[in-house]
C-alpha positions as CSV (number, residue, x, y, z in Angstrom):
1,M,125.0,127.8,36.9
2,T,127.7,129.7,38.8
3,N,131.3,129.1,37.8
4,T,133.8,129.2,40.7
5,T,137.6,129.3,40.3
6,T,139.8,128.0,43.1
7,A,143.1,129.7,43.4
8,P,146.1,127.4,43.1
9,A,147.8,126.4,46.4
10,G,151.0,128.3,47.2
11,A,152.3,131.8,47.8
12,F,151.5,134.9,45.8
13,S,153.4,138.1,45.2
14,R,150.8,140.9,45.0
15,N,151.8,144.5,44.3
16,P,150.1,146.6,47.1
17,T,150.4,149.7,44.9
18,N,147.7,148.5,42.5
19,G,146.6,145.1,43.8
20,D,147.9,143.1,40.9
21,V,149.2,139.5,41.5
22,F,152.3,139.2,39.4
23,K,153.9,135.9,40.6
24,H,152.7,132.5,42.0
25,Y,155.0,130.2,43.9
26,P,153.6,126.7,44.3
27,F,154.1,125.1,47.7
28,A,157.0,122.7,47.9
29,T,156.2,119.0,47.4
30,A,157.1,116.5,50.1
31,E,160.1,115.5,48.0
32,E,161.3,119.1,47.8
33,V,160.8,119.6,51.5
34,D,162.8,116.5,52.3
35,S,165.5,117.7,49.8
36,A,165.7,121.0,51.6
37,L,166.0,119.4,55.0
38,Q,168.7,117.0,53.8
39,G,170.5,119.8,52.0
40,T,170.7,122.0,55.2
41,Q,171.9,118.9,57.2
42,D,174.6,118.1,54.7
43,A,175.7,121.7,54.5
44,F,176.0,121.9,58.3
45,N,178.1,118.7,58.4
46,D,180.6,120.4,56.1
47,W,180.4,124.0,57.3
48,N,180.8,123.0,60.9
49,N,184.3,121.9,60.1
50,T,185.1,125.1,58.1
51,D,187.7,127.4,59.8
52,M,186.8,130.8,61.0
53,P,188.7,132.7,58.2
54,A,186.5,131.0,55.6
55,R,183.4,132.0,57.4
56,I,184.6,135.6,57.8
57,A,185.4,135.7,54.1
58,L,181.9,134.6,53.2
59,L,180.3,137.4,55.3
60,Q,182.5,139.9,53.6
61,N,181.5,138.5,50.2
62,I,177.8,138.7,51.1
63,A,178.2,142.3,52.0
64,R,179.8,143.0,48.7
65,E,177.1,141.1,46.8
66,L,174.3,142.9,48.7
67,R,175.7,146.3,47.6
68,A,176.1,145.1,44.0
69,S,172.5,143.8,43.9
70,A,171.0,146.7,45.9
71,G,168.9,148.0,43.0
72,P,167.1,144.8,42.1
73,L,166.7,143.8,45.7
74,A,165.2,147.2,46.7
75,E,163.0,147.1,43.6
76,M,161.6,143.7,44.7
77,M,160.9,144.9,48.2
78,T,159.0,147.9,46.8
79,L,157.1,145.7,44.4
80,E,156.1,143.0,46.9
81,M,155.4,144.8,50.1
82,G,155.3,148.6,49.2
83,K,158.4,149.7,51.0
84,P,159.4,153.2,49.8
85,V,162.5,152.7,47.6
86,T,164.8,154.9,49.6
87,Q,164.0,152.9,52.8
88,A,164.5,149.7,50.8
89,L,167.9,150.8,49.7
90,A,168.8,151.8,53.3
91,E,167.7,148.3,54.4
92,V,170.1,146.7,52.0
93,E,173.0,148.9,53.1
94,K,172.2,148.2,56.8
95,S,172.3,144.5,56.1
96,A,175.6,144.8,54.4
97,N,177.0,146.7,57.4
98,L,175.6,143.9,59.6
99,C,177.7,141.3,57.7
100,E,180.8,143.4,58.0
101,W,180.3,144.0,61.7
102,Y,180.0,140.3,62.5
103,A,182.9,139.5,60.3
104,Q,185.0,141.9,62.4
105,N,183.5,141.3,65.9
106,G,181.9,137.8,65.8
107,P,185.0,135.6,66.0
108,A,186.0,136.8,69.4
109,M,182.4,136.1,70.7
110,L,182.6,132.5,69.5
111,A,186.0,131.4,70.6
112,P,184.8,128.8,73.2
113,E,181.4,127.9,71.6
114,P,180.7,124.7,69.6
115,T,177.9,124.8,67.0
116,L,174.4,123.5,67.3
117,G,173.1,122.4,63.9
118,P,170.7,123.4,61.1
119,V,168.4,126.2,62.1
120,L,164.9,126.6,60.6
121,S,163.9,130.3,60.4
122,V,160.3,131.4,59.9
123,M,160.4,135.1,58.9
124,P,157.9,137.9,58.2
125,W,157.5,140.3,55.3
126,N,158.1,143.8,56.6
127,F,162.0,143.7,56.5
128,P,162.6,140.9,54.0
129,V,166.3,141.4,53.9
130,W,167.3,142.8,57.3
131,Q,165.2,140.5,59.4
132,V,166.5,137.5,57.5
133,L,170.1,138.4,57.7
134,R,170.2,139.6,61.2
135,G,169.4,136.0,62.2
136,A,171.2,134.2,59.4
137,V,174.6,136.0,59.6
138,P,175.4,135.1,63.2
139,I,173.9,131.6,62.8
140,I,176.2,131.0,59.8
141,L,179.2,132.6,61.4
142,A,178.7,130.3,64.4
143,G,179.0,127.3,62.0
144,N,175.4,126.4,61.6
145,S,173.3,126.1,58.4
146,Y,170.2,128.2,57.8
147,L,166.9,127.2,56.2
148,L,164.5,130.0,55.5
149,K,160.7,129.8,55.3
150,P,159.7,133.3,54.2
151,A,156.4,135.1,54.4
152,P,154.3,134.1,51.3
153,N,154.1,137.6,50.0
154,V,157.9,138.2,49.8
155,M,159.0,135.0,48.1
156,G,160.7,137.0,45.4
157,C,162.9,138.8,47.9
158,A,163.8,135.5,49.6
159,Y,164.9,133.9,46.4
160,L,166.9,136.9,45.3
161,L,168.6,136.9,48.7
162,R,169.5,133.2,48.3
163,D,171.0,134.0,44.9
164,I,173.1,136.8,46.5
165,V,174.4,134.5,49.3
166,T,175.1,131.7,46.8
167,K,177.0,134.1,44.5
168,A,179.0,135.2,47.5
169,G,180.4,131.7,47.8
170,A,178.1,129.9,50.2
171,P,178.2,126.1,49.8
172,K,175.0,124.5,48.6
173,G,172.4,124.2,51.3
174,L,174.1,126.5,53.8
175,F,171.5,129.3,53.2
176,D,168.5,127.8,51.5
177,V,164.8,128.8,51.0
178,Y,161.8,126.6,50.8
179,N,158.2,127.5,50.3
180,A,156.6,125.1,52.8
181,D,153.0,125.2,53.8
182,N,152.0,125.1,57.5
183,A,151.8,121.3,57.6
184,A,155.3,121.0,56.1
185,V,156.7,123.5,58.6
186,A,155.2,121.5,61.5
187,E,156.8,118.3,60.2
188,S,160.1,120.1,59.7
189,I,160.2,121.2,63.3
190,K,159.8,117.6,64.4
191,D,162.4,116.4,61.9
192,P,165.7,115.4,63.6
193,R,167.7,117.2,60.9
194,I,166.5,120.5,62.3
195,A,168.3,121.5,65.5
196,A,166.6,124.8,66.4
197,I,164.0,127.2,65.3
198,T,163.8,131.0,65.1
199,L,160.7,133.1,64.3
200,T,159.8,136.7,63.9
201,G,156.1,137.3,63.6
202,S,152.8,137.5,65.4
203,V,152.0,136.3,68.9
204,R,149.7,133.7,67.5
205,A,152.4,132.3,65.1
206,G,155.0,132.4,67.9
207,A,152.8,130.5,70.3
208,A,152.1,127.8,67.7
209,I,155.8,127.4,66.6
210,A,157.1,127.6,70.2
211,S,154.7,124.9,71.3
212,M,155.9,122.6,68.5
213,A,159.5,123.3,69.3
214,G,158.9,122.6,72.9
215,A,157.2,119.3,72.1
216,A,160.3,118.4,70.0
217,L,162.6,119.6,72.8
218,K,164.3,122.0,70.5
219,K,165.8,125.4,71.2
220,C,163.9,128.4,69.8
221,V,164.0,132.2,69.7
222,M,160.8,134.1,69.3
223,E,160.7,137.8,68.4
224,L,157.0,138.7,68.4
225,G,154.7,141.7,68.4
226,G,155.1,145.0,70.2
227,S,153.2,148.0,71.3
228,D,156.1,150.2,72.3
229,A,155.6,153.3,74.5
230,F,157.1,156.5,73.3
231,I,157.3,158.7,76.4
232,V,157.8,162.5,76.1
233,L,158.4,164.2,79.4
234,A,157.8,167.8,80.2
235,D,161.4,168.8,79.9
236,A,162.0,167.1,76.5
237,D,163.1,168.9,73.4
238,I,159.7,168.8,71.8
239,D,160.9,169.4,68.2
240,A,163.3,166.5,68.5
241,A,160.7,164.3,70.1
242,V,158.2,165.1,67.2
243,K,160.9,164.2,64.6
244,G,161.6,161.0,66.5
245,A,157.9,160.1,66.8
246,I,157.4,160.5,63.0
247,A,160.3,158.2,62.2
248,G,159.3,155.8,65.0
249,R,155.7,155.5,64.0
250,F,155.6,156.0,60.2
251,M,158.8,154.5,58.9
252,N,158.2,151.4,56.7
253,N,154.6,152.5,56.4
254,G,154.1,152.0,60.1
255,Q,154.8,148.3,59.8
256,I,157.5,147.7,62.4
257,C,157.4,145.5,65.5
258,I,159.7,147.7,67.5
259,S,158.2,151.2,66.9
260,A,156.4,154.0,68.6
261,K,152.8,152.8,68.8
262,R,151.7,154.4,72.1
263,I,152.9,158.0,72.3
264,I,152.6,159.0,76.0
265,V,153.1,162.7,76.7
266,E,153.0,164.7,79.9
267,E,149.9,166.8,80.1
268,S,151.8,170.1,80.5
269,I,153.1,169.8,77.0
270,I,150.5,167.7,75.3
271,E,148.9,170.6,73.4
272,E,152.2,171.8,72.0
273,F,153.4,168.3,71.1
274,T,150.1,167.5,69.4
275,E,150.1,170.6,67.3
276,K,153.6,170.1,66.0
277,F,153.1,166.3,65.6
278,L,150.0,166.8,63.5
279,A,151.7,169.4,61.3
280,A,154.6,166.9,60.7
281,V,152.3,164.0,59.9
282,K,150.4,166.2,57.4
283,A,153.7,167.0,55.6
284,L,154.5,163.3,54.9
285,K,154.3,162.6,51.2
286,I,152.1,159.6,50.3
287,G,152.5,158.0,46.9
288,D,154.2,155.5,44.7
289,P,156.9,153.8,46.7
290,R,159.2,153.8,43.6
291,D,159.3,157.6,43.8
292,E,162.4,158.5,45.9
293,S,160.4,161.4,47.5
294,T,157.7,159.2,48.9
295,Y,157.8,158.6,52.6
296,L,154.5,156.6,53.0
297,G,153.7,153.9,50.5
298,P,150.9,151.3,50.6
299,M,150.4,148.7,53.3
300,A,151.8,145.3,52.4
301,R,148.5,143.3,52.5
302,F,144.9,144.2,51.9
303,D,143.7,142.1,54.8
304,L,146.0,143.9,57.2
305,R,144.6,147.3,56.1
306,D,141.1,146.0,56.8
307,E,142.2,144.8,60.3
308,L,143.9,148.1,61.0
309,H,140.8,150.1,60.0
310,G,138.7,147.9,62.3
311,Q,141.0,148.7,65.2
312,V,140.8,152.5,64.5
313,Q,137.0,152.4,64.4
314,A,136.9,150.4,67.6
315,T,139.1,152.9,69.4
316,L,137.0,155.8,68.2
317,A,133.9,154.0,69.4
318,E,135.5,153.6,72.8
319,G,135.9,157.4,73.1
320,A,139.1,158.4,71.4
321,T,139.2,161.5,69.2
322,L,140.1,161.3,65.5
323,L,142.7,164.1,64.9
324,L,143.8,163.1,61.4
325,G,143.1,160.4,58.8
326,G,141.2,157.4,59.9
327,E,140.2,156.0,56.5
328,P,141.6,153.8,53.7
329,I,142.6,156.0,50.8
330,E,140.4,155.4,47.8
331,G,141.8,153.9,44.7
332,A,143.4,150.6,43.5
333,G,146.3,150.6,45.9
334,N,146.4,149.4,49.5
335,Y,146.9,152.8,51.0
336,Y,145.8,154.0,54.5
337,A,145.7,157.6,55.4
338,P,148.3,158.5,58.1
339,T,146.2,158.6,61.2
340,V,146.5,160.2,64.6
341,L,144.1,159.3,67.5
342,G,143.9,161.6,70.4
343,N,142.5,161.1,74.0
344,V,143.5,157.4,73.9
345,K,143.3,155.8,77.3
346,P,144.3,152.5,78.9
347,G,141.9,149.7,77.9
348,M,141.1,151.1,74.5
349,T,141.8,149.0,71.5
350,S,144.8,151.0,70.2
351,F,146.3,151.0,73.7
352,V,145.9,147.3,74.3
353,Q,146.5,145.8,70.8
354,E,149.3,146.2,68.3
355,L,148.4,148.5,65.4
356,F,150.6,147.5,62.5
357,G,150.2,150.4,60.1
358,P,150.4,154.2,59.9
359,V,148.3,155.0,63.0
360,A,149.6,156.9,66.0
361,S,147.9,156.9,69.4
362,L,148.4,160.0,71.6
363,I,148.0,159.4,75.4
364,T,148.2,162.0,78.1
365,A,150.1,161.3,81.3
366,K,149.8,163.3,84.5
367,D,153.5,163.1,85.3
368,A,156.6,160.9,84.7
369,A,155.4,158.2,87.2
370,D,152.1,158.0,85.4
371,A,153.8,157.7,82.1
372,V,155.9,154.8,83.3
373,R,152.8,153.1,84.8
374,M,151.0,153.3,81.5
375,A,154.1,152.1,79.5
376,N,154.1,149.0,81.7
377,D,150.4,148.5,81.3
378,S,150.8,146.2,78.3
379,E,151.0,142.5,77.5
380,F,153.9,143.4,75.2
381,G,157.5,144.3,76.1
382,L,159.7,144.7,73.0
383,G,161.1,148.2,73.1
384,G,160.4,151.8,74.0
385,S,161.6,155.4,73.9
386,L,161.9,158.1,76.6
387,W,162.6,161.7,75.8
388,S,164.0,164.1,78.4
389,R,166.8,166.6,78.8
390,D,167.7,165.1,82.2
391,L,169.7,162.1,81.2
392,D,170.3,160.7,84.7
393,A,166.6,160.9,85.5
394,A,165.7,159.4,82.1
395,K,168.0,156.4,82.7
396,A,166.5,155.8,86.1
397,L,163.0,155.9,84.6
398,A,163.9,153.7,81.7
399,K,165.1,150.9,84.1
400,Q,161.6,150.9,85.6
401,I,160.0,150.0,82.2
402,Y,159.8,146.2,81.6
403,T,160.9,145.8,78.0
404,G,163.7,144.2,76.0
405,G,165.2,147.6,75.2
406,M,164.7,151.3,76.0
407,F,166.1,154.2,73.9
408,I,166.6,157.6,75.4
409,N,166.1,160.6,73.1
410,S,165.9,158.2,70.1
411,P,163.2,156.1,68.5
412,S,163.6,152.4,68.9
413,F,165.8,150.6,66.3
414,S,167.9,147.5,65.8
415,D,171.7,147.5,65.5
416,P,174.2,144.6,65.4
417,R,176.0,146.0,68.4
418,V,173.1,145.6,70.8
419,P,170.6,142.7,71.3
420,I,167.0,142.8,70.2
421,G,164.2,140.8,71.7
422,G,161.2,141.0,74.0
423,V,159.6,140.0,77.3
424,K,156.0,139.0,78.0
425,K,154.1,138.4,74.8
426,S,156.8,140.0,72.7
427,G,158.7,136.7,72.9
428,F,162.0,135.4,74.3
429,G,165.6,135.0,73.3
430,R,167.7,137.6,71.6
431,E,169.1,138.4,68.2
432,L,172.2,140.5,67.4
433,S,175.2,141.3,69.6
434,H,177.1,138.6,71.4
435,F,173.8,137.5,72.9
436,G,172.3,136.7,69.5
437,I,175.3,134.8,68.2
438,R,175.4,132.5,71.2
439,E,171.7,131.6,71.0
440,F,172.4,128.9,68.5
441,T,175.6,127.5,70.0
442,N,176.1,124.6,72.4
443,P,178.2,125.5,75.5
444,Q,180.0,122.2,75.9
445,T,181.9,121.2,79.0
446,L,185.2,119.5,78.4
447,W,186.9,118.2,81.5
448,V,190.3,116.6,81.2
449,E,191.5,114.9,84.4
450,G,195.1,115.5,85.4
451,L,195.8,118.7,83.5
């Protein structure tokens, strides 16, 4: 007789450094889901009538508490999803800066805008502090409440973050977390107590959530996948471009939506760029993400490593050249060797699909016009980079690339001063800047006759 064990329902925290499961979070019961929905509605009813100075004070307090809890929060990120600890600490500081920026600049953006209501947020695991707060901070400042459904492998980070916001003085239910399964999320979207939905995640998840939101006639913002072009023109500073490509492709273990996934280089400099890029990749330290000198830690989930390896193998079978890596690293952890694929062409798997891990694709362009054409030859349109010493020409070329953002002589990144979001299958709507803070407000017309 064969004995089988069924894993309990719920979310699991699994250390990708060694594969150990160290925490189980059961799914919320129907009563707990209802309590969370009612709590966010009640909090909105009160918070909506709170004056702007109180909202500003809360954001300032959250920034203070984030910095005070930076160590435990960074440790949890490292433990749950393998983020190198120095990058985790930088994420906490970036999130604290976000709170302070909106505390200073947000009120002027909101002067004429009434609030919308409770916002349900479905968030991923790769930036479990920054991606949550970059949506939550402007939503809360605008007078809405925020209910977070985190990715199942970073529940510990989500609950720590809720504790931090609560300690900062947030009223009960204003920033809450619930561990809902897919069915409960679907019911929550239909529930009249939820006014709007925001999601950062895959195209598949975005299509599903957006269709539910549309059926319920509710506003939604979708920040989905990306396969950003990183264009290096013949007149670029090659050393600077190589440094930018390393950060743009391998930061956060290569697990960033808005990052340099397709590196397109003019053919007159492709050999020099490739030589220097390979040397820089080989110099990256791989190891325990708790070690401050580690640049590349493990991938967050074992299934995603398997998927990434399949994409690499498919691209090689289609005619690309393996220049470096190309294999999972043996051992208990979920490590994948930093990989560089050469001779990648349009139509190949790594050109067409999003590769979410430490894999770079090198693509040769005949000239600048060819580079722009290949950059646009994608179903995604989140961000992109263009490297050139001729800034006027670079700006003109950047405007020809259909994306939510283009960065000249810099890798793509997010910053509260500028909006982030995509076109095509990278989604719709914007986060950050004044565009993001107004996504979840209601522009109400008030006409008074006789004035």
